[in-house]
C-alpha positions as CSV (number, residue, x, y, z in Angstrom):
1,M,-48.6,20.4,11.5
2,T,-51.8,18.8,12.5
3,L,-54.7,19.7,10.2
4,V,-58.1,20.3,11.8
5,M,-60.1,19.3,8.7
6,H,-60.0,15.7,7.5
7,I,-59.8,15.4,3.7
8,P,-60.2,11.9,2.2
9,K,-57.4,11.0,-0.2
10,S,-60.1,9.9,-2.7
11,H,-61.2,13.5,-3.1
12,P,-60.4,14.7,-6.6
13,R,-59.0,17.9,-5.3
14,Y,-57.1,16.3,-2.4
15,Q,-53.7,17.9,-2.9
16,S,-55.1,21.3,-3.5
17,L,-57.3,21.1,-0.4
18,I,-54.4,19.9,1.8
19,T,-52.3,22.8,0.6
20,R,-55.0,25.2,1.4
21,E,-55.5,23.7,4.9
22,K,-51.8,24.0,5.6
23,L,-51.8,27.6,4.8
24,V,-54.9,28.3,6.9
25,E,-53.3,26.5,9.9
26,G,-50.1,28.4,9.2
27,F,-52.1,31.6,9.5
28,K,-53.6,30.5,12.8
29,L,-50.0,30.0,14.0
30,G,-49.0,33.4,12.9
31,V,-46.6,32.0,10.3
32,T,-48.5,32.7,7.2
33,A,-49.8,36.2,6.5
34,I,-53.5,36.5,5.6
35,Q,-52.3,38.2,2.3
36,G,-50.4,35.0,1.6
37,L,-53.7,33.1,1.3
38,I,-54.7,35.5,-1.4
39,A,-51.3,35.1,-3.2
40,H,-51.7,31.4,-3.1
41,G,-55.2,31.6,-4.7
42,R,-53.8,33.6,-7.5
43,G,-51.0,31.1,-8.1
44,E,-53.4,28.2,-8.0
45,T,-55.4,29.8,-10.8
46,F,-52.3,29.5,-13.0
47,D,-51.7,26.0,-11.9
48,Y,-55.2,25.1,-13.2
49,I,-54.5,26.5,-16.6
50,L,-51.1,24.8,-16.8
51,G,-52.7,21.4,-16.1
52,E,-51.4,21.1,-12.6
53,R,-48.2,19.3,-13.6
54,S,-44.5,20.0,-14.0
55,H,-43.9,20.7,-17.7
56,D,-40.7,20.1,-19.6
57,F,-39.9,23.9,-19.5
58,A,-40.2,23.8,-15.7
59,L,-38.0,20.8,-15.4
60,K,-35.3,22.5,-17.6
61,A,-35.4,25.6,-15.4
62,E,-35.3,23.5,-12.2
63,K,-32.3,21.6,-13.4
64,A,-30.3,24.6,-14.6
65,A,-31.2,26.5,-11.3
66,V,-29.8,23.6,-9.3
67,A,-26.6,23.6,-11.4
68,E,-26.3,27.4,-10.6
69,M,-26.8,26.8,-6.9
70,L,-24.1,24.0,-6.9
71,L,-21.7,26.4,-8.6
72,A,-22.4,29.2,-6.2
73,K,-20.1,30.2,-3.3
74,H,-22.9,31.6,-1.1
75,P,-26.3,30.2,-2.2
76,V,-29.3,31.2,-0.1
77,V,-32.9,29.9,0.0
78,S,-35.2,32.7,1.0
79,V,-38.3,31.5,2.9
80,N,-41.5,33.3,3.6
81,G,-44.6,32.2,5.6
82,N,-46.2,30.2,2.7
83,V,-43.0,28.3,1.9
84,A,-42.4,27.6,5.6
85,V,-45.7,25.7,6.0
86,L,-45.8,24.1,2.6
87,V,-42.4,22.6,2.1
88,P,-40.2,22.9,5.2
89,K,-38.7,19.4,5.0
90,E,-38.1,19.8,1.3
91,V,-36.4,23.2,1.7
92,K,-34.0,21.7,4.3
93,K,-33.1,18.8,2.1
94,L,-32.5,21.0,-1.0
95,A,-30.4,23.4,1.1
96,D,-28.3,20.5,2.5
97,L,-27.7,19.1,-1.0
98,T,-26.6,22.5,-2.4
99,N,-24.8,23.7,0.7
100,A,-27.2,26.7,0.8
101,K,-28.2,28.8,3.8
102,I,-31.9,29.3,4.6
103,E,-33.0,32.9,5.4
104,I,-36.4,34.2,6.5
105,N,-37.5,37.2,4.4
106,V,-41.1,38.4,4.4
107,F,-43.0,41.3,2.8
108,H,-45.5,41.6,5.7
109,W,-42.8,42.0,8.3
110,S,-42.8,42.2,12.1
111,K,-40.2,41.0,14.5
112,E,-42.8,38.8,16.2
113,R,-43.8,37.1,12.9
114,V,-40.2,36.5,11.9
115,E,-39.6,34.8,15.3
116,K,-42.7,32.6,14.8
117,I,-41.5,31.5,11.4
118,K,-38.0,30.8,12.8
119,S,-39.5,28.7,15.7
120,Y,-41.7,26.8,13.3
121,L,-38.8,26.0,11.0
122,E,-36.7,24.8,14.0
123,K,-39.2,21.9,14.4
124,F,-37.9,20.6,11.1
125,G,-34.2,21.0,12.1
126,I,-33.8,24.2,10.2
127,E,-31.6,26.9,11.7
128,A,-32.8,29.8,9.6
129,L,-30.9,33.1,9.4
130,A,-33.0,35.9,10.8
131,S,-30.8,38.5,12.4
132,Q,-32.3,41.2,10.2
133,D,-29.1,43.2,10.6
134,A,-28.5,44.4,7.0
135,V,-30.4,46.4,4.3
136,L,-30.7,45.8,0.6
137,E,-30.2,49.3,-0.8
138,G,-32.7,50.4,-3.4
139,L,-35.7,48.6,-2.0
140,E,-38.3,50.3,0.1
141,S,-40.5,47.4,1.3
142,A,-39.7,45.2,4.3
143,R,-38.0,42.8,2.0
144,R,-35.0,45.1,2.2
145,I,-34.4,43.8,5.8
146,V,-31.9,40.9,5.4
147,D,-29.3,39.0,7.2
148,S,-25.6,40.0,6.7
149,R,-24.6,36.3,6.7
150,G,-27.2,35.4,4.1
151,I,-29.0,37.3,1.3
152,Y,-26.7,40.3,1.8
153,I,-23.6,38.4,0.7
154,A,-25.3,35.7,-1.4
155,D,-24.3,35.3,-5.1
156,V,-27.3,33.1,-5.9
157,V,-30.7,33.5,-4.2
158,L,-33.7,31.1,-4.6
159,V,-36.8,33.1,-4.0
160,P,-39.9,30.9,-4.0
161,L,-43.2,32.8,-4.2
162,E,-41.5,36.1,-4.8
163,D,-42.4,39.7,-5.5
164,G,-40.9,41.5,-8.5
165,D,-39.4,44.5,-6.7
166,R,-36.9,42.5,-4.7
167,C,-36.1,40.2,-7.6
168,E,-35.1,43.3,-9.6
169,I,-33.0,44.8,-6.8
170,L,-31.3,41.4,-6.1
171,R,-30.1,41.4,-9.7
172,K,-29.0,45.0,-9.5
173,H,-26.8,43.9,-6.5
174,G,-25.2,41.4,-8.9
175,K,-26.9,38.3,-7.6
176,K,-28.3,35.5,-9.7
177,V,-32.0,35.1,-8.9
178,I,-34.0,31.8,-9.1
179,A,-37.7,32.4,-8.9
180,I,-40.6,29.9,-8.5
181,D,-43.7,31.6,-9.8
182,L,-46.7,30.0,-11.5
183,N,-47.4,33.2,-13.4
184,P,-45.0,33.5,-16.4
185,L,-46.3,37.0,-17.0
186,S,-45.4,38.4,-13.5
187,R,-42.6,40.9,-13.0
188,T,-40.9,38.2,-10.8
189,S,-40.8,35.7,-13.7
190,Q,-39.8,38.4,-16.2
191,M,-36.9,39.7,-13.9
192,A,-35.4,36.4,-12.7
193,D,-32.4,34.7,-14.2
194,Y,-34.2,31.4,-13.8
195,S,-38.0,31.4,-13.9
196,I,-39.4,28.2,-12.6
197,V,-43.1,28.2,-13.7
198,D,-44.3,25.4,-11.4
199,N,-46.1,24.9,-8.1
200,V,-43.6,25.2,-5.2
201,I,-44.9,21.8,-3.8
202,R,-43.7,20.2,-7.0
203,A,-40.7,22.4,-7.8
204,I,-38.7,21.9,-4.7
205,P,-39.0,18.1,-4.8
206,N,-38.0,18.2,-8.4
207,M,-35.0,20.3,-7.5
208,I,-34.0,17.8,-4.8
209,E,-33.9,15.1,-7.4
210,F,-31.8,17.2,-9.7
211,A,-29.4,18.1,-6.9
212,E,-28.9,14.4,-6.1
213,E,-28.3,13.8,-9.8
214,L,-25.9,16.7,-10.3
215,K,-24.0,17.1,-7.0
216,N,-21.1,14.8,-8.1
217,L,-20.6,16.5,-11.5
218,E,-17.4,18.4,-12.3
219,R,-17.8,22.2,-12.3
220,E,-17.3,22.3,-16.1
221,E,-20.2,20.0,-16.5
222,L,-22.4,22.2,-14.3
223,K,-21.2,25.3,-16.2
224,T,-22.3,23.7,-19.5
225,I,-25.8,23.2,-18.1
226,V,-25.9,26.8,-17.0
227,D,-24.5,28.2,-20.3
228,N,-27.0,26.3,-22.4
229,Y,-29.9,27.6,-20.5
230,N,-32.2,30.2,-22.1
231,N,-34.7,31.8,-19.7
232,K,-36.6,33.7,-22.4
233,E,-37.3,30.4,-24.2
234,I,-38.6,29.0,-20.9
235,L,-41.0,31.9,-20.4
236,K,-42.1,31.7,-24.0
237,N,-42.9,27.9,-23.7
238,A,-44.7,28.5,-20.4
239,I,-47.0,31.0,-22.1
240,L,-47.6,28.8,-25.1
241,A,-48.4,25.9,-22.7
242,I,-51.2,28.0,-21.1
243,R,-52.6,28.8,-24.5
244,D,-52.5,25.2,-25.6
245,H,-54.1,23.8,-22.5
246,L,-56.9,26.4,-22.6
247,T,-57.5,25.6,-26.3
248,K,-57.6,21.9,-25.5
249,M,-60.1,22.5,-22.7
250,A,-62.3,24.7,-24.9
251,E,-62.3,22.1,-27.6
252,S,-63.4,19.4,-25.2
253,I,-66.5,21.2,-24.1
């Protein structure tokens, strides 16, 4: 992707502005929905009040989530427009390391938009599943439209930038759900088996590092990591981190 706006790396908000520009360009290409820009802004607010870094609780969730993916028989990475333009190379690498399939699944659905996302991902060597030939029962939104080779039969689904409704339904279908959501209070975070409270542009690279570290472990070692994971504790620590960061900022004024 070629960004129209030039942003000097010396700018104090460089990474944030680059991310915004990628989403805007993605919208112009028909990959990102305009509603996705609003969703990003909401997430960025939580990133501010988390100090814009990957906390220990996020790293613990990322490591355990990768262990779960490595144990899975049919892991799937679900990709929407925002994820497609923000971390396509990283998603491919994580999927390769965990032997996961990549599937396009969007809330603001149209056949044309799905094809645009698919074509965009192909530029990065990603052959994304997008047959849209199966339905997740119990869900009314367009998220119910899935691929029979992917999410429909998956046992573990990584859902970056997710909505709570599908997260709940995926679990009702017996699937383990890994969510990446900067808001620890959201229904998505509250419903997921693994709640990664981190920015997706940091979370996926972190997960790649963990996948490279864990991929050669025995299954029993991976199971130990999973069994020792406590998602409620992760969410609790995320909320406390927000409190502590805001308190620190208030005291510094």
